[in-house]
C-alpha positions, 0 to 999 in steps of 0.5 A: 818878719823880726823887728829890730832891737830898739835902744831905750834910755832908762832914767835910773832916778825914776824908780817908783818904789823899792820892795823886799821879797824873800820868796818868788813864785814862778808861773809859766805858760806857752807865751808868758813867765809870771813872777809873784814876789812874796814877802814873808813877815819875819815874826810869824815866819808863816805868813806871807803877801804877794807884794809885786806880781810881774808878768813877762813875754817868754823871750823876755823872761829867758833874757832876764835868766841869763842875765841873772845867771852871768851877773851872779857868775861874774860877782862870784868870780870877782869875790874869789880874787 
């Protein structure tokens, strides 16, 4: 049985925090994708620390991949005009 999509209202003013990251590590299993966002110290450029770890269901990660690709493509097309 497949479930119907649910409309979820997101309040954009409820951001918990913002973190800057120069690198991301991606780990995939049969059911999940884990993203580890890494901040590299600009003074040493060799030391990094994981500032956020996000684990997504595989289908959500695939949707995120498509959304990022389409958003970048649209942005680049607008810049060319």
